[in-house]
C-alpha positions as CSV (number, residue, x, y, z in Angstrom):
1,M,28.0,2.6,-3.3
2,L,26.2,5.4,-1.4
3,V,28.1,7.2,1.4
4,G,30.5,4.3,1.5
5,K,28.2,1.6,2.9
6,Y,25.0,1.1,0.8
7,E,25.6,-1.0,-2.3
8,L,23.0,-0.7,-5.2
9,L,22.4,-4.2,-6.6
10,K,19.6,-3.9,-9.1
11,P,16.5,-1.8,-9.8
12,A,13.3,-3.0,-8.0
13,G,10.8,-0.4,-9.3
14,Q,10.1,3.2,-10.2
15,G,7.3,5.6,-9.5
16,G,6.6,9.2,-10.5
17,M,9.1,10.7,-8.1
18,A,11.6,8.1,-7.1
19,S,13.2,4.8,-8.0
20,V,13.7,1.9,-5.6
21,W,16.7,-0.4,-5.7
22,R,17.5,-3.7,-4.1
23,G,20.6,-3.0,-2.1
24,R,22.9,-4.2,0.6
25,T,24.4,-2.4,3.6
26,H,28.0,-3.0,4.6
27,G,29.2,-2.7,8.1
28,D,32.1,-3.6,10.3
29,A,33.4,-7.2,10.6
30,G,31.9,-8.2,7.3
31,F,28.3,-7.4,8.3
32,T,25.8,-7.2,5.4
33,R,22.1,-6.8,5.2
34,Q,19.6,-6.6,2.4
35,V,17.8,-3.3,2.2
36,A,15.6,-1.3,-0.2
37,I,17.1,2.1,-1.3
38,K,14.7,4.7,-2.5
39,R,16.2,7.6,-4.5
40,V,14.7,10.7,-6.0
41,L,14.7,10.5,-9.8
42,P,17.7,12.5,-11.3
43,S,15.3,14.7,-13.3
44,L,13.7,15.8,-10.0
45,A,16.6,15.7,-7.6
46,R,17.3,19.4,-7.9
47,D,13.7,20.5,-7.5
48,P,13.4,21.9,-4.0
49,N,9.7,21.0,-3.8
50,F,10.2,17.3,-4.6
51,A,13.2,17.3,-2.2
52,A,10.9,18.7,0.5
53,M,8.3,16.0,-0.1
54,F,11.0,13.3,0.1
55,V,12.3,14.6,3.3
56,E,8.8,14.8,4.7
57,E,8.2,11.1,3.8
58,A,11.3,10.1,5.7
59,R,10.3,12.3,8.7
60,L,6.8,10.8,8.9
61,V,7.6,7.1,8.4
62,A,10.5,7.2,10.8
63,E,8.0,7.9,13.5
64,L,5.9,4.8,12.7
65,A,7.3,1.7,14.3
66,H,4.8,-0.9,13.4
67,P,5.1,-4.6,12.3
68,H,2.9,-4.0,9.2
69,I,4.6,-0.8,8.0
70,V,7.8,-1.0,5.9
71,Q,10.4,0.5,8.3
72,I,13.0,3.2,7.5
73,H,16.6,2.5,8.6
74,D,18.4,5.5,7.4
75,F,18.2,8.8,5.4
76,G,20.9,10.8,3.7
77,R,22.3,12.4,0.5
78,D,24.6,10.8,-2.0
79,H,27.8,12.3,-3.4
80,E,25.8,14.4,-5.9
81,G,23.5,15.8,-3.2
82,G,20.5,13.6,-4.1
83,Y,18.4,12.3,-1.2
84,F,17.9,8.7,-0.5
85,I,16.0,6.6,2.0
86,V,17.2,3.2,3.2
87,M,14.3,0.9,4.1
88,E,13.5,-2.6,5.1
89,W,13.6,-5.0,2.2
90,V,10.5,-7.2,2.0
91,E,11.3,-10.5,0.3
92,G,8.0,-11.3,-1.3
93,M,5.6,-9.8,-3.8
94,A,3.1,-7.0,-4.1
95,L,-0.6,-7.7,-3.7
96,T,-1.0,-6.8,-7.4
97,D,1.2,-9.8,-8.4
98,Y,-0.4,-12.1,-5.8
99,V,-3.9,-11.5,-7.2
100,S,-2.6,-11.6,-10.8
101,S,-1.3,-15.1,-10.2
102,F,-4.8,-16.4,-9.4
103,V,-6.3,-14.6,-12.3
104,L,-3.8,-16.1,-14.7
105,A,-4.6,-19.5,-13.3
106,R,-8.3,-18.9,-13.6
107,K,-8.7,-19.3,-9.8
108,R,-10.3,-17.3,-7.1
109,T,-8.2,-15.7,-4.5
110,P,-8.7,-17.4,-1.1
111,W,-11.0,-14.9,0.6
112,P,-9.9,-15.8,4.2
113,L,-6.3,-14.9,3.2
114,V,-7.4,-11.7,1.4
115,A,-9.3,-10.7,4.6
116,A,-6.2,-11.5,6.7
117,I,-4.1,-9.2,4.5
118,G,-6.7,-6.5,4.8
119,I,-6.6,-6.8,8.6
120,E,-2.9,-6.3,8.6
121,I,-3.0,-3.3,6.3
122,L,-5.9,-1.7,8.3
123,R,-3.8,-2.2,11.5
124,A,-1.0,-0.3,9.8
125,L,-3.3,2.5,8.8
126,G,-4.7,2.5,12.3
127,A,-1.2,3.2,13.7
128,A,-0.7,6.0,11.2
129,H,-4.1,7.5,11.8
130,S,-3.7,7.5,15.6
131,R,-0.2,9.1,15.5
132,R,0.4,12.0,18.0
133,D,2.8,14.9,17.7
134,P,5.7,15.5,20.2
135,Q,3.3,17.5,22.4
136,G,0.9,14.5,22.6
137,Q,-1.8,16.0,20.4
138,P,-3.6,13.9,17.8
139,S,-1.8,14.4,14.4
140,P,-2.8,11.6,12.1
141,I,-0.7,10.6,9.1
142,I,-2.8,10.0,6.0
143,H,-1.2,7.6,3.5
144,R,-3.2,8.9,0.4
145,D,-1.9,6.1,-1.9
146,V,-3.3,2.8,-0.5
147,T,-3.1,0.6,-3.6
148,P,-2.3,-3.1,-4.3
149,S,1.2,-2.1,-5.6
150,N,2.0,-0.5,-2.2
151,V,1.0,-3.7,-0.2
152,M,3.9,-6.1,0.1
153,I,3.3,-9.7,1.2
154,G,6.5,-11.3,2.5
155,F,7.4,-15.0,1.9
156,N,7.1,-15.1,5.7
157,G,3.4,-14.5,5.4
158,V,3.4,-11.0,6.8
159,A,1.8,-8.1,4.9
160,K,3.2,-4.6,5.1
161,L,2.1,-1.2,3.8
162,A,4.8,0.7,1.9
163,D,5.4,4.0,0.1
164,F,4.3,6.9,2.2
165,G,5.6,9.2,-0.5
166,L,2.2,11.0,-0.8
167,A,1.5,10.9,2.9
168,K,0.8,14.0,5.0
169,A,0.7,14.6,8.7
170,T,-1.7,17.3,10.0
171,D,1.1,19.0,11.8
172,G,3.3,19.2,8.7
173,P,3.3,21.4,5.6
174,I,0.8,20.6,2.9
175,R,2.8,20.2,-0.3
176,T,0.7,20.1,-3.5
177,M,2.7,19.9,-6.7
178,P,1.0,21.4,-9.8
179,G,0.0,18.7,-12.3
180,I,0.4,15.8,-9.9
181,V,-2.6,13.7,-8.9
182,K,-2.2,12.7,-5.3
183,G,-2.8,9.0,-5.6
184,K,-4.0,6.7,-8.3
185,V,-7.4,7.9,-9.5
186,G,-9.3,4.6,-9.4
187,Y,-8.5,4.3,-5.6
188,M,-9.3,7.8,-4.7
189,A,-12.4,8.5,-2.6
190,P,-15.0,10.5,-4.5
191,E,-14.9,13.5,-2.0
192,L,-11.2,14.0,-2.9
193,L,-12.1,14.5,-6.5
194,R,-14.6,17.1,-5.4
195,G,-11.9,19.0,-3.6
196,A,-12.2,17.7,0.0
197,K,-9.1,17.2,2.1
198,A,-7.6,13.7,2.6
199,S,-8.6,12.1,5.9
200,P,-8.4,8.7,7.6
201,K,-11.7,7.9,5.9
202,T,-10.2,8.5,2.4
203,D,-7.6,5.8,3.2
204,L,-10.4,3.5,4.4
205,Y,-12.2,4.0,1.0
206,S,-9.0,3.1,-0.9
207,T,-8.6,0.0,1.3
208,G,-12.1,-1.0,0.4
209,V,-11.4,-0.7,-3.3
210,M,-8.3,-2.7,-2.9
211,L,-10.1,-5.5,-1.1
212,W,-13.0,-5.5,-3.7
213,E,-10.5,-6.0,-6.5
214,A,-8.5,-8.7,-4.7
215,L,-11.7,-10.6,-4.0
216,A,-13.3,-10.0,-7.5
217,G,-10.0,-10.6,-9.4
218,R,-10.5,-7.6,-11.6
219,R,-10.3,-3.8,-11.5
220,L,-13.3,-2.1,-9.9
221,F,-14.0,0.1,-12.9
222,G,-12.5,-2.1,-15.6
223,P,-10.2,-0.8,-18.4
224,T,-10.5,2.9,-19.1
225,S,-8.8,5.2,-21.5
226,S,-7.8,8.0,-19.3
227,D,-7.6,9.4,-15.7
228,L,-10.5,11.6,-16.7
229,E,-12.7,8.6,-17.5
230,L,-11.7,6.9,-14.2
231,A,-12.5,10.1,-12.3
232,R,-16.0,10.1,-13.9
233,C,-16.5,6.5,-12.8
234,V,-15.4,7.3,-9.2
235,L,-17.8,10.2,-9.0
236,E,-20.7,8.3,-10.5
237,Q,-20.1,5.4,-8.2
238,K,-21.6,2.8,-10.5
239,I,-20.1,-0.1,-8.7
240,D,-21.0,-3.8,-9.3
241,P,-22.0,-5.5,-6.0
242,L,-19.2,-7.7,-4.8
243,E,-21.6,-10.6,-4.3
244,T,-22.2,-10.6,-8.1
245,Q,-18.5,-11.3,-8.7
246,R,-18.3,-14.6,-6.8
247,D,-20.8,-16.7,-4.8
248,D,-18.6,-18.0,-2.0
249,L,-18.1,-14.8,0.1
250,P,-19.7,-14.5,3.5
251,P,-22.3,-11.8,3.5
252,D,-20.7,-10.1,6.5
253,L,-17.4,-9.8,4.6
254,V,-19.3,-8.3,1.6
255,G,-20.8,-5.9,4.1
256,V,-17.5,-4.8,5.5
257,V,-16.1,-4.0,2.0
258,R,-19.3,-2.1,1.1
259,H,-19.0,-0.1,4.3
260,L,-15.4,0.8,3.6
261,M,-16.4,1.9,0.1
262,A,-19.4,4.0,1.0
263,S,-19.5,7.0,-1.3
264,D,-20.6,9.2,1.6
265,P,-17.7,9.4,4.1
266,D,-20.3,9.7,6.9
267,H,-21.4,6.2,6.1
268,R,-17.9,4.7,6.3
269,F,-16.3,3.2,9.4
270,E,-15.1,5.8,11.8
271,R,-11.7,4.4,12.2
272,A,-9.6,1.4,10.9
273,S,-10.0,-0.6,14.1
274,A,-13.7,-1.2,13.3
275,P,-13.3,-3.2,10.1
276,V,-10.4,-5.0,11.7
277,R,-12.7,-6.3,14.5
278,A,-15.4,-7.1,12.0
279,M,-13.2,-9.2,9.7
280,A,-11.4,-10.9,12.7
281,T,-14.9,-12.0,13.9
282,I,-15.6,-13.4,10.4
283,L,-12.4,-15.3,10.3
284,R,-12.9,-16.8,13.7
285,H,-16.0,-18.6,12.4
286,Q,-14.4,-20.3,9.4
287,A,-12.3,-23.4,9.3
288,E,-9.5,-22.4,6.8
289,S,-6.3,-21.3,8.5
290,T,-5.1,-17.7,8.0
291,M,-1.9,-18.1,10.0
292,A,1.3,-16.5,8.7
293,E,2.6,-19.9,7.5
294,T,-0.6,-20.5,5.5
295,L,-0.2,-17.1,3.7
296,A,3.5,-17.7,3.2
297,A,2.8,-21.0,1.4
298,S,0.2,-19.3,-0.7
299,V,2.6,-16.5,-1.7
300,A,5.2,-19.1,-2.6
301,E,2.7,-20.9,-4.8
302,A,1.8,-17.6,-6.4
303,R,5.4,-16.9,-7.2
304,E,5.7,-20.3,-8.9
305,R,2.6,-19.7,-11.0
306,L,3.9,-16.3,-12.2
307,S,7.3,-17.9,-12.9
308,R,5.8,-20.6,-15.1
309,V,3.9,-18.0,-17.1
310,S,7.0,-15.9,-17.6
311,Q,8.9,-19.0,-18.9
312,R,6.2,-19.8,-21.6
313,P,7.4,-19.1,-25.2
């Protein structure tokens, strides 16, 4: 139990800085609620720089009330002084697992549903990028780690962007830890690897890579032996055209993904709302449903496929 009311049930995942637990909050009159509890790893808990980054994450995300961003409920310190964040628990699966379920079954991901997921994540980024400081001045929050593992798709058919652990607001301190790559290399915009600062357009590039992979059913740059090799691939931008990966995609959708992934940031969309409008127009002209209940059913089927694979001898 943390601070007498948050019960840790079981580990749900671990990253480079923190672990996430499935938990339960306990209140008066027998009230309980499932939550996610993020804790700084014990090996880093006493490092003031990591603690500052953790506090910064809590500060930033607490300001972002949006239906497609995983919400923060509480923030505190445990009995040993370690920081923890209490977040909304999303009952569902990461986009990584959703796509993997189709790959394992040798099926294509349903492109209308991938586009619908993309729209919801871009709306979340739009809210972060359009954030203003207490004085009303533009102060965008840059996620800096938009990857399939940070997109949660609920069994209710709603996609949410999680893990702002590497995020930075332009009104806050810039915290760069020696030896830590800010974001997974394969999803980083090429200008970041050349030393440019993170921007809304670097988040858009990452979203484009994520959509390319979800539609193609494979990693953009394939298996590589090291981050250095991945960085070389990103900088060289030798990218297979998405239309060569499958033949059922609308050309306009291929164009949106290509525009998001433009190697020159000046050639990308200016803001997240533009690809949202473009993909919404595409979906309006196709017959397959992209309602939440349709995505929910697809996620449930994906879970069943993964469950069958895990039970094989």
